Every structure is written in structure tokens, then in C-alpha cells.
C-alpha positions, 0 to 999 in steps of 0.5 A: 311369354319368354319372348316378352321384354324383361322376362328372365333373371338377367336383362331379358332382351336377348329373345325379345330382340331376336323375336323383333328382328325376325318379325321385321323379316317376316319370320317367326320363332317359337319355343318347343322344348319340354320341361326338364329336357332343355330348350328348343326353338323353331324359326319359320322362314317364308318359302322363297325367302332363304338362301343356302350357302352362296346361292342368291335367292 
């Protein structure tokens, strides 16, 4: 729900755009925080589709 366009008090585009860009690259994002303890987001990156520092993949 928080990744839907227009969600929230302000413009509602931030998390929506992040979700859309990640989807183009084959990644996903989900919110895993607990009520009253803050927000937490997990991004899933496909195996072999990442690089660390200046290493080429």
C-alpha cells in the first residue's frame, strides 16, 4: 500500500518511484518495519546482478 502512487501526506511519489525503478531492474522492495518502532525496508537484488565497490560484475 505504501508503494502506491499518491499514498501519504505529501506528494506520495517517493516510494512509488523507487518501487518502479527497482522493478525495471528486476529488484523488489518491501517494508518490514513494526508499528511504533520505525520503518524498515528490504531490497532484494537478483543473484549476480550486483557489484561491490569498483568490481565489475
